[in-house]
N, C-alpha and C positions, 0 to 999 in steps of 0.2 A: 688096432684094437677093435674087437667086435663085441657089441653089447646085444644080449638076447633078452627079449621080453616075453614072458610066458603069460598067455591069456586063457582064462577059464580052466575048467577041469579036463578038457579034452587034451590039454598039453600042446596046443598049437604054438609053434614058435614063429615070432615075427622078428625079423632082423631089423633093428632100429637103425643101424648104420646104413643099410641099403636104402631104407626109406629116406633118411636124411640126405644121403648123397644124391638120390634121384630128385629131391626137392631142390637141392643146390644146383644140380645140372639144369633143371628147368629154368631157374632164375638166371643162370649164366647164359643159357640160350637166348632168353629174352633180352638180356643186356647186350649180347653180341648182335642181335638183330637191330637194336637201336643204334649201336655204334657203327654198324656197316654203312649207315646213311650219313655219317659225319665226315667232314673234311678236316684234314690236318692243316697246320699253317703252311707247310711246304706245298700241299695240294693247292691251296688258295693262291700262293705266289705263282705257281706254275700256271694256273688258270688265268690269273690276271695278265701274265705275260703273253699267253696265247691270245687273249682278247685284244691286248694292245697291238700285237703283231698283225692280227687280222684287220683291225681298224686302220692301221697304217697302210697295209696293202690295199685296202679298199680306197683309201684317200688317194694313193698313188694311181690306181686304176682310173678313178674319176678324173683326176687331174690330167692324165694322159688322154682320156677321151675328150675332155674339154679342149685341150691344146690341139688335138687333131681336128675337131670341129672348127676351131678358130682358123686354123691353117686353110681348111677347105673353103670357108667363107671368104677369107682374104684372097685366095686365088680366084674364086668366082667373081669377086668384085673387081679385081685387077683385070680380068678378062672382059668385063662388061664395057661397052662403049661409054665414054664419059658423057654425062647428061648436061654438064655445064657448058661445054664447048662442042656443039654438034659438028662444027666444021673441022675439028682436029682429027 
């Protein structure tokens, strides 16, 4: 349905439906811009899982590095001459 509005004596026609739809389109664009920055529940679950996995991997890496250092220090100490019994 198209509504026409006649303005003044010049008989210029302004299409009210077009003006209304353009206003609605602008509002929808604004709403869309705001919603683009939102996360859904499934997005947050996914991000939480990624964070948990990343932290777990980092813990494993740190633990491996720590174990490696302990092994190196243990070997170094076992190769050192004993300071308690210098005769041995």
